C-alpha positions in Angstrom: -189.8 148.7 98.6 -193.8 149.7 98.1 -195.2 148.4 95.1 -195.8 152.0 93.1 -199.6 150.3 92.1 -200.6 151.1 95.8 -200.4 155.0 95.1 -202.5 154.4 91.9 -205.5 152.3 93.5 -205.6 154.9 96.5 -205.7 157.9 94.1 -208.3 155.8 91.7 -210.6 154.7 94.7 -213.6 156.2 95.4 -215.6 156.0 98.4 -218.6 153.6 98.6 -220.7 153.7 101.3 -224.5 155.3 99.9 -226.4 154.9 96.6 -225.3 158.3 95.8 -221.4 157.3 96.0 -222.4 155.9 92.4 -222.6 159.3 90.8 -219.1 158.8 88.9 -220.4 155.4 87.6 -223.5 157.2 86.5 -221.6 159.6 84.6 -219.3 157.1 83.0 -222.5 155.2 81.7 -223.8 158.2 80.4 -226.0 157.3 77.0 -224.9 153.6 77.1 -227.6 150.9 75.9 -226.4 148.0 78.1 -224.8 148.0 81.3 -223.7 144.5 82.0 -223.2 144.0 86.4 -221.6 141.4 87.6 -220.9 139.5 90.9 -218.0 137.4 92.2 -220.5 134.9 93.8 -223.7 133.8 93.3 -224.4 133.9 97.0 -223.2 137.0 98.6 -225.6 140.0 99.8 -223.7 143.0 99.4 -223.1 142.1 95.6 -226.8 141.6 95.0 -227.5 144.7 97.0 -225.1 147.2 95.7 -226.1 145.6 91.8 -229.9 146.4 92.8 -228.8 150.2 94.3 -227.3 150.7 90.6 -229.9 149.4 88.8 -232.7 151.3 90.6 -230.3 154.6 89.5 -230.1 153.4 86.1 -234.1 152.8 85.9 -235.2 156.2 87.8 -232.5 158.5 86.4 -231.4 157.0 83.1 -234.6 155.5 81.7 -233.7 151.8 81.6 -236.3 149.6 80.2 -235.6 146.0 81.4 -233.6 143.9 83.4 -232.0 140.7 81.9 -230.5 138.1 84.5 -228.7 134.6 84.6 -232.1 133.0 85.1 -234.3 130.7 83.3 -236.8 132.3 80.8 -240.0 130.5 82.5 -239.2 131.2 86.1 -238.2 134.8 85.5 -241.2 135.3 83.0 -243.3 134.6 86.4 -241.6 137.0 88.1 -241.8 139.5 85.1 -245.7 139.2 84.9 -245.8 140.0 88.6 -243.6 142.9 88.5 -245.4 144.4 85.5 -248.8 143.8 87.3 -249.8 141.6 84.5 -253.6 140.0 84.6 -253.4 137.1 86.9 -249.7 137.2 88.2 -248.7 136.9 91.8 -249.4 140.5 93.6 -246.3 139.7 95.8 -243.1 138.9 93.6 -241.7 137.0 96.3 -244.4 134.2 95.6 -242.9 134.2 92.1 -239.8 134.0 93.0 -240.3 131.5 96.1 -241.4 129.2 93.2 -237.9 128.6 91.8 -237.4 125.0 92.0 -234.2 124.2 89.9 -230.8 124.0 91.9 -229.6 126.4 92.9 -232.7 128.4 93.9 -230.8 130.8 96.0 -229.4 132.6 93.4 -233.0 134.3 92.5 -235.1 133.5 95.4 -233.3 135.2 98.1 -234.2 138.3 100.1 -232.2 140.8 98.1 -233.9 139.9 94.7 -237.3 140.0 96.6 -236.5 143.7 97.7 -235.5 144.7 94.4 -238.5 143.0 92.6 -241.2 144.4 95.1 -239.7 148.1 94.5 -239.8 147.6 90.5 -243.4 146.3 90.9 -244.6 149.4 92.9 -242.5 151.7 90.7 -244.5 150.2 87.8 -247.6 150.3 89.3 -247.4 154.4 88.8 -247.0 154.0 84.8 -248.7 153.5 81.9 -248.4 149.3 80.7 -246.3 150.0 78.1 -243.5 151.8 80.2 -243.1 149.3 83.0 -239.6 147.9 83.3 -239.6 144.1 83.1 -237.6 141.2 84.7 -236.3 138.8 82.2 -234.1 135.5 82.2 -231.8 134.6 79.3 -230.1 131.4 80.3 -230.2 128.2 78.3 -231.2 125.4 81.0 -235.0 125.4 81.0 -235.5 122.7 77.7 -238.3 120.6 79.6 -239.8 123.6 81.6 -239.7 125.7 78.2 -241.1 123.0 76.0 -244.3 122.4 78.3 -244.8 125.7 78.5 -244.8 126.1 74.5 -247.3 123.4 74.4 -249.6 124.6 77.0 -249.7 128.1 75.3 -250.0 126.4 72.0 -252.7 124.6 72.9 -254.6 127.6 74.3 -253.9 129.7 71.5 -253.0 127.9 68.4 -254.5 124.5 68.9 -253.8 123.9 65.2 -249.9 123.6 65.5 -249.7 122.0 68.8 -248.8 118.5 67.2 -245.9 119.9 65.8 -244.5 121.2 69.2 -245.8 117.8 71.1 -243.7 115.9 68.1 -240.7 117.9 69.2 -241.1 117.0 72.7 -241.5 113.5 72.1 -238.0 113.5 70.6 -236.7 114.6 74.1 -239.1 112.6 76.1 -237.1 109.0 75.9 -234.2 110.9 78.6 -236.8 111.2 81.3 -236.0 115.4 81.5 -232.2 114.7 82.0 -230.0 117.0 80.2 -226.9 114.8 80.9 -228.8 111.6 80.0 -229.7 113.4 76.4 -226.1 114.7 76.3 -224.2 111.4 76.8 -226.9 109.6 74.4 -226.0 111.9 71.9 -222.2 111.0 72.4 -222.7 107.3 71.8 -225.4 107.2 69.1 -226.6 109.3 66.3 -229.3 110.9 68.5 -230.1 114.6 67.7 -233.4 116.5 68.5 -232.2 119.4 67.1 -234.1 119.6 63.7 -237.4 119.0 65.5 -236.3 122.1 67.7 -235.1 124.2 64.8 -238.4 123.5 63.1 -240.6 124.4 65.9 -238.8 127.8 66.4 -238.9 128.5 62.3 -242.7 127.8 62.5 -243.4 130.1 65.1 -241.6 133.2 63.9 -243.0 132.7 60.3 -246.6 132.9 62.0 -245.6 136.0 64.1 -247.9 139.0 62.8 -251.0 137.0 62.7 -250.5 135.3 66.3 -249.7 138.9 67.9 -252.7 140.2 66.5 -254.6 137.4 68.3 -252.6 137.1 71.5 -250.5 140.0 72.1 -247.0 140.7 71.2 -245.9 140.4 74.9 -247.2 136.4 75.0 -246.5 135.9 71.7 -242.6 136.8 72.1 -242.7 134.7 75.3 -243.7 131.6 73.3 -241.3 132.2 70.8 -238.6 132.7 73.7 -239.3 129.1 75.1 -239.0 127.7 71.5 -235.6 129.6 71.3 -234.5 128.0 74.5 -235.3 124.7 73.5 -232.9 124.9 70.3 -230.5 126.7 72.7 -230.3 123.8 75.4 -230.7 121.2 73.0 -227.2 122.5 71.3 -225.7 123.1 74.8 -226.4 119.6 75.9 -224.5 118.1 73.0 -222.0 120.3 73.3 -221.5 119.7 76.8 -220.0 115.9 76.3 -217.5 117.5 73.9 -215.8 119.9 76.2 -216.3 122.8 78.5 -215.3 125.7 76.0 -217.7 124.4 73.5 -220.7 124.3 75.5 -219.7 127.5 77.7 -219.9 129.2 74.2 -223.0 127.9 73.1 -224.5 129.2 76.5 -223.3 132.8 76.5 -223.8 133.1 72.7 -227.6 132.0 73.6 -227.9 134.7 76.2 -226.5 137.4 74.2 -228.8 136.6 71.6 -231.8 136.6 73.7 -230.8 140.1 75.0 -230.3 141.2 71.3 -233.9 140.3 71.2 -235.2 142.0 74.3 -233.4 145.1 73.4 -235.7 144.9 70.5 -239.0 143.8 72.1 -238.9 145.9 75.3 -235.9 147.9 75.1 -234.0 150.0 73.9 -231.8 149.8 77.3 -231.2 147.0 79.2 -229.6 146.0 82.7 -227.7 142.6 82.7 -227.2 140.7 86.1 -224.9 137.8 85.4 -221.6 136.5 87.2 -218.2 138.2 86.7 -217.3 135.2 84.3 -220.0 136.2 82.0 -220.1 139.8 82.3 -216.3 140.6 82.3 -214.6 140.4 78.7 -213.3 136.8 78.2 -210.5 138.4 76.0 -208.8 140.3 79.4 -208.5 136.7 80.8 -207.2 133.5 80.5 -210.9 132.0 79.1 -209.8 133.6 75.5 -206.5 131.2 75.3 -209.2 128.1 75.9 -211.1 129.0 73.0 -214.2 130.6 75.2 -216.2 133.6 74.6 -218.5 135.4 76.9 -221.6 137.8 77.2 -219.6 140.9 78.0 -217.2 140.3 74.7 -220.2 139.5 72.6 -221.8 142.8 73.9 -218.7 144.8 73.2 -218.4 143.4 69.5 -222.1 143.7 68.4 -223.1 147.0 70.2 -219.7 149.1 70.6 -217.8 149.7 73.6 -219.1 153.1 74.1 -222.8 151.6 73.9 -222.0 149.1 76.7 -220.5 149.3 80.1 -219.0 146.3 82.2 -219.2 146.4 86.1 -217.2 144.1 87.9 -217.2 142.9 91.6 -214.6 141.6 94.4 -214.5 141.2 97.6 -211.4 140.6 100.2 -212.9 138.0 102.5 -216.2 137.4 104.6 -219.3 134.6 103.8 -221.0 133.4 100.7 -224.1 130.6 100.3 -222.7 128.0 98.2 -222.7 124.2 97.4 -220.0 121.7 98.1 -220.5 120.0 94.8 -223.5 120.1 92.0 -226.9 119.9 93.4 -225.5 119.5 97.3 -227.4 121.4 100.2 -227.0 124.7 100.3 -224.1 125.8 102.9 -223.2 129.3 104.5 -219.2 129.4 104.1 -216.6 131.7 105.0 -214.6 133.0 102.4 -211.1 133.4 103.5 -209.0 136.4 103.1 -207.9 136.7 99.2 -204.7 135.0 98.2 -201.3 136.7 98.1 -200.6 138.4 94.9 -204.3 138.6 93.8 -206.3 141.3 92.5 -208.3 141.5 95.7 -205.3 141.2 98.1 -203.8 144.3 96.2 -207.0 146.4 96.9 -207.1 145.1 100.1 -203.3 146.5 100.8 -203.8 149.8 99.1 -207.3 150.8 100.4 -208.9 148.4 102.9 -212.2 149.5 102.7 -215.2 149.5 100.5 -214.3 151.5 97.1 -215.5 152.1 93.8 -213.2 152.4 90.6 -214.4 153.9 87.3 -211.7 153.3 84.8 -210.7 156.4 82.5 -211.6 155.9 78.8 -208.0 156.9 77.7 -204.8 156.5 78.9 -204.7 154.3 82.5 -202.7 153.9 85.4 -200.2 150.7 85.0 -202.0 148.5 87.9 -205.0 148.4 85.3 -203.0 146.9 83.0 -201.6 144.0 85.3 -202.7 140.6 85.0 -203.9 139.6 88.4 -205.9 136.8 89.7 -209.2 137.3 90.2 -211.4 135.5 92.8 -214.7 134.0 91.0 -216.9 131.9 93.4 -219.4 130.0 91.7 -222.7 128.2 93.2 -219.9 125.1 93.6 -217.5 126.4 96.0 -214.6 124.7 98.4 -212.6 127.3 100.2 -210.1 124.8 101.0 -209.0 125.0 97.1 -208.4 128.6 97.5 -204.7 127.9 97.4 -204.8 126.3 93.8 -208.4 127.3 92.4 -211.1 130.0 92.4 -209.3 132.5 90.5 -209.2 133.6 87.1 -206.4 135.6 85.5 -207.5 138.9 84.8 -206.3 142.2 83.3 -208.8 144.5 85.0 -208.7 147.4 83.0 -209.8 145.6 79.8 -212.2 143.4 81.7 -214.2 146.0 82.7 -215.1 149.4 82.9 -215.7 149.8 86.3 -214.9 147.7 89.5 -216.8 148.0 92.6 -214.4 146.3 95.7 -216.0 145.1 99.3 -213.6 144.7 102.1 -216.1 142.2 103.9 -219.0 140.5 102.5 -221.9 138.3 103.8 -224.0 135.6 102.6 -227.3 136.4 101.0 -230.5 134.9 102.8 -232.3 132.1 100.8 -236.3 132.2 100.6 -236.2 128.3 101.0 -233.8 125.4 101.2 -233.0 124.0 97.2 -234.7 121.2 95.7 -232.2 119.5 93.5 -234.7 118.2 91.0 -232.3 118.9 87.9 -228.4 118.4 88.2 -227.3 120.1 85.2 -223.7 120.4 84.7 -222.2 123.8 83.8 -219.6 125.1 82.1 -216.0 125.9 83.4 -215.8 128.6 86.3 -219.3 129.3 87.0 -220.2 125.6 88.6 
């Protein structure tokens, strides 16, 4: 007997061939302030290309003000300065993206992101400075880079306060700029640099008004954000040794907090680019049972479901760029057909072609309420584990507001070979 869901899926499916096919999704987005757009892997061309195509339309047609990505603040700030044509910035955003050095560099240093950032710079060039759309990193990993950036900024703009920053940096120095080393040291000894980091952030915030007048609101905001990264990263590394759920939550709360600050500073409308595991509401997956929250859930809780649209991606088969372990050389890997019984296999059986699904606000067809395994490929991927890993149990209609299905995908094109200088362990699902 044929699965009744197949007919429901075919009825809902909309063609996905050109950016104009995104019209139903833009209608669904409407006046929402935040659109979080996922990806089912960190190394697939089609996910990046369609996400960029959607973002261009959001910027041009719906007036979105900023793009916030699952990347490090210092690296992305260099990109932001380029796309907003700041004095002394790289004239070509490719140069800023090519400078990314922390593994996995291909997440942002790739041709698809270059194309989008060049488009954004060209568009911004015709706008007043205050109307230019920015590009920001909201992740938590750049503890030492952010500390060094902050010390340099204070030395130039607030030399009377640089001593406090150097004192905070000195607390971390014994660990050789190794997050794992700091994490394990804090497990076996009463070691913590938390108070130094928190005091530094508090001090910066207290001096905000006077400093903004002297250095400009953007530069001051960047300094404060580097300090916030230090606070968040210190907490992340200490949580890392206590379990994946706690460290995951520290990281996603940091990203949601950073986005809220950006909405106040550069908003009021933001596009977020992150992996599906961060974008899709954790309550619609087995993550909730493991005690995890994520950015998508936090956005809905903080801003309301009407002001937030969560968009997921998935693919049936194809190719991806990933590493076989953390810090390994990147590889172009084949992604096998989705395993039987999964969301992607069901969509393949029903439509067998690229398709857009925009979920109704009210009553939904039954298949959107099913729990189905939904593939999630991170920067670490081993295709041979597809039989028992790489999938997240998901209720699609609750996890996302819309879903883009790609029948066959291809690897993205990195700008350069990565440099595995800093191997920072990450929480479950998004390795």
